[in-house]
N, C-alpha and C positions, 0 to 999 in steps of 0.2 A: 166681507170680501176676502179676508185672509183665510177664513175657515173654508170658503169655497175653493180657493187655490190649493189648500192642503188636501181636501177630498179629491180634487181633480188630479193632483200629482199621485196620490195613493191609488186611485183607480187606473191611471195610466201605467203604473209600475206593476200592478197585480197581474198574475198569470191566469189564464182560463183554467177551470178546474180539471179538465181532461187533457191538458196540453202535454204533460209528461207521458201519460199513457199513450197518446197518439204518436209521440216521437218513438217510444219503445216499440209499438206495434209496427211502425214504418221500418225501423231498423231490423226487426225480426223478419218482416216480409222481404226486405232486401237480401238478408242472409239466406232465406229459403230459396229465393230466385237464383242467387249465385250457386247454391248447392245443386239446383236442378239443371243449371247450364253446364256445370263441371262434368267432365267425362267420368264414367264409373271406373273404379280402380280394377285392375286385372287381378284375378284370383291367382295367387302364387302356388297354390297346391291343386291345380286343375290341369288336366290334359284333355284338350278338346279334339275329337276326331270328326269324321263326317256325320255320323249318326248318333254317336254317344259321347259323353264326357265322363272322365274318370276323376275322382277327387278323394280326398281324405288324407289321413296321417301317412299311410304307406306311400302314396304318390308324392307327398311333400318330402318324405325321406329319400325317395329315389331322385328327386330333382335337386336336392340340397348338395352342396359341395362337401360339407361335413355334417352328416346326419346327427352326430352327437350334440351339435349346437342347438338342435331342436329341443333338447332337454334343459339347456342352459337358460335360466331366467334373465341373464344379463347379455344374451346374444345380440348381435347387431340386427338392425331392422330388416336386412335382406332375408332373414330366416322367418319373418312373419311373427305374428303375435298369438297364433293358435285359435283365433276367433272363428275362422272358417272351418275348423275341424271339430266344432262342438254342435250339438243339437240343443235347441231350447224349447221349453214348454210354451205354447202359444199364449196362454192367458197371463202367466206371471213373468215370463221372460227368463226364468231360472234355467241354468244348465241342467239337462237331465241325461246326457250321454255324450260319448265321443264318436266321431265319424271315422272309423278305421279305414274303410274302403267303400266307396259308393259309386254307382253307375247311374248316370242320368240319361234318359232316352229323349 
């Protein structure tokens, strides 16, 4: 009888094998849903007109209060991080160039 109670208690306290994985996937799914609901960030180095949009390092320098801060690695967040001014290789994601001035139609 005692042995049966020990096995019953051990079985009740045991977790299902995939329980942690299910919780992690639920949390990841909730984070993805939150990201999809959040509005996209406005591009700080873009000027949008009626038919075209201008972007790049030149546009960012024109819009900045102090263009020299764009070269400062410790500049405040209002000057951006430069990610919008680089081009990446599609397969590897490595940076392969700078976007000096671009026109989007």
